[in-house]
C-alpha positions in Angstrom: 118.1 112.4 232.7 119.6 115.0 230.4 117.0 116.9 228.2 118.7 116.0 225.0 118.6 112.3 226.0 114.9 112.6 226.8 114.2 114.1 223.3 116.2 111.3 221.7 114.3 108.7 223.6 110.9 110.2 222.6 111.9 110.4 218.9 113.0 106.7 219.1 109.7 105.7 220.7 107.7 107.5 218.0 109.6 105.8 215.3 109.1 102.4 216.8 105.4 103.2 217.3 105.0 104.0 213.6 106.6 100.7 212.7 104.5 98.6 215.1 101.0 100.2 215.0 99.2 98.8 211.9 98.4 101.3 209.3 100.0 104.3 211.0 102.9 104.6 208.4 100.5 103.9 205.5 98.0 106.5 206.7 100.7 109.1 206.8 101.7 108.2 203.2 98.1 108.2 202.1 97.6 111.7 203.5 100.1 113.0 201.0 98.3 115.1 198.4 98.1 113.3 195.0 100.0 114.6 192.0 98.1 117.1 189.9 97.0 115.9 186.5 99.6 116.6 183.8 98.7 119.9 182.1 98.6 119.5 178.3 101.0 121.6 176.2 99.6 123.7 173.4 100.7 122.2 170.1 99.6 124.5 167.2 98.0 123.1 164.1 100.4 121.7 161.6 100.8 123.3 158.2 100.2 121.6 154.9 98.1 121.6 151.8 94.4 121.8 152.5 92.1 119.7 150.3 88.7 118.1 150.8 88.5 114.4 150.1 85.4 112.2 149.8 86.7 109.2 151.7 83.8 107.0 150.5 82.5 107.1 146.9 79.2 105.6 147.8 79.7 102.6 145.5 82.6 100.4 146.8 85.5 100.4 149.2 88.1 101.9 146.9 90.8 103.6 149.1 90.0 101.4 152.1 91.3 98.0 153.4 89.8 95.5 155.8 88.3 92.1 156.2 86.2 91.5 153.1 83.8 89.2 155.0 83.1 91.9 157.6 82.9 95.1 155.5 80.7 95.8 152.5 78.7 98.6 150.8 74.9 98.5 150.6 72.6 101.3 149.3 75.4 103.9 149.5 76.4 102.9 153.1 79.5 101.2 154.4 78.3 98.3 156.5 80.4 96.6 159.2 78.7 93.3 160.2 79.7 90.1 161.9 78.0 86.8 162.4 80.7 84.9 164.2 82.7 86.2 167.2 85.1 89.1 166.6 88.0 88.3 169.0 90.0 91.5 168.5 88.4 94.8 167.4 88.9 95.2 163.7 88.8 98.2 161.4 88.2 99.4 157.9 91.3 101.5 157.3 92.0 104.3 154.8 95.0 103.6 152.7 96.0 107.2 153.1 97.4 108.7 156.4 96.5 112.0 158.1 97.6 114.3 160.9 95.5 117.5 161.0 92.0 117.1 159.6 88.3 117.8 159.8 86.2 114.6 159.3 82.4 114.7 158.9 80.4 111.5 158.9 77.0 110.1 159.5 77.0 107.0 161.6 74.6 104.5 163.1 74.7 101.5 165.4 72.2 99.1 164.0 72.6 95.9 165.9 74.0 95.1 169.4 74.8 97.5 172.2 78.5 97.5 171.8 80.0 100.8 170.9 81.8 101.5 167.6 84.1 104.4 166.8 86.4 106.3 164.4 90.1 105.8 165.0 92.9 108.3 164.1 96.3 109.6 165.2 97.6 106.0 165.3 98.7 103.0 163.2 97.6 99.6 162.0 98.7 97.1 164.7 98.5 93.6 163.3 100.8 92.3 166.1 97.9 92.8 168.4 96.0 89.8 167.0 94.1 91.0 164.0 95.5 92.1 160.6 93.4 95.3 160.7 93.3 96.3 164.3 94.4 99.8 165.4 96.6 101.3 168.1 95.9 105.0 168.7 93.0 107.4 169.4 89.4 106.5 169.1 86.2 108.7 169.1 83.6 106.3 170.4 79.8 106.2 169.7 77.1 105.7 170.8 76.9 103.3 173.7 80.0 104.8 175.3 80.5 108.3 174.0 84.0 109.5 174.8 87.7 109.1 173.8 89.9 106.0 174.1 93.6 105.3 173.6 93.7 101.9 171.9 96.5 99.7 173.2 97.7 102.7 175.2 96.2 104.6 178.0 92.7 103.2 177.5 90.0 105.5 178.7 91.1 109.1 178.3 88.6 110.4 181.0 86.6 112.7 178.8 83.1 113.2 180.0 80.7 111.4 177.8 77.5 112.9 179.3 77.3 115.9 176.8 77.3 113.5 173.8 74.9 111.1 175.5 72.5 113.9 176.0 72.3 114.7 172.2 73.3 111.4 170.6 71.0 108.6 169.4 71.5 105.0 170.3 70.1 103.2 167.2 69.6 106.0 164.7 71.8 108.2 162.6 74.2 110.6 164.3 76.1 113.3 162.5 79.7 113.6 163.7 82.4 116.2 163.1 85.9 115.5 164.3 88.4 118.4 164.2 92.0 117.3 164.9 94.6 120.1 164.9 98.0 119.9 166.6 97.2 118.1 169.9 93.7 119.5 170.1 90.7 117.3 169.4 87.1 118.6 169.1 84.0 116.5 168.5 80.6 117.7 167.4 77.6 115.4 167.7 74.3 116.4 166.0 75.3 120.0 166.0 76.6 120.2 169.6 80.2 120.5 170.7 80.7 117.6 173.1 84.5 117.2 173.4 87.2 119.8 173.4 90.4 118.1 174.6 94.2 118.4 174.2 96.4 115.4 174.5 98.8 115.9 177.4 101.2 113.5 175.7 101.5 114.8 172.1 104.4 112.5 171.4 101.7 109.8 171.1 100.1 111.5 168.1 101.0 109.8 164.8 100.2 110.5 161.2 97.9 107.5 160.5 94.9 106.1 158.7 91.3 106.7 159.6 89.7 103.5 161.0 86.1 102.5 161.2 85.6 100.2 164.1 83.8 96.8 164.4 84.3 96.1 168.1 85.4 92.7 169.5 82.2 90.9 170.4 80.7 87.4 170.8 77.3 88.5 169.5 76.2 89.6 166.1 76.5 93.3 165.5 76.1 95.8 162.7 77.3 99.4 162.2 76.8 101.8 159.3 78.8 104.8 158.0 78.1 107.2 155.2 78.8 110.8 154.0 82.5 110.5 155.0 84.3 113.7 153.9 87.7 114.8 155.1 89.6 118.1 154.8 93.3 118.1 155.4 94.9 120.9 157.3 91.6 122.6 157.8 90.8 126.1 159.1 90.1 126.4 162.8 86.3 126.3 162.5 83.6 123.8 163.4 81.4 123.4 160.3 78.4 121.5 161.8 77.9 123.5 165.0 74.5 124.9 165.5 74.5 128.6 165.9 72.6 128.6 169.2 75.1 126.1 170.7 78.3 127.8 169.8 80.5 128.1 172.9 83.5 130.3 173.5 86.3 128.1 172.2 89.3 127.3 174.2 92.7 128.4 172.9 
């Protein structure tokens, strides 16, 4: 038999073997290296007028909107509390919208083990089943510290361990959220626990700040106080403890 004919026959046999032996073709495909995670672009901070706003006046919910039966003010604290089932996570939303900001707040999960959070860079999404639900970014506390993309990418795969190490489950936690360009930093009780850039900055919207009361079949209660926001802030973390200051990423 001619050498060229032999080679053709061997190639044909190998092809038929790949089709008939279970898993052979799949194994070859599975051995292909996975795509690298998408590298986030660097979107610089937006420019605008910098002003500090007390989001909560300590007396009432002026400047906010949400379900009146779920949100109230008691002893200078915003209280989110449900008795009946909350079928879709609901939010107390600022009437004003923001892009770049520094938000400081003191927060506490009082009842239940379900996490709460502070939403931003998104929009009110009543088409999702609740008049005051939110589609966008969420800084979670304290049961599941981390970041979430509500009605989007879901878990943003940010390590929650650093926050869990310094956070408190049923006590007050001091939060600082610094949102600039597509960079988001979170400080918990004086420690930098998140420094992340969104690899898909087109998802970032000018939107309200939202305080979360999570969907749940059980009773839950969450408290918020000392809510202060600075628009278009300087690139500085205000609540970071001196001894825990890292070399910040650029």
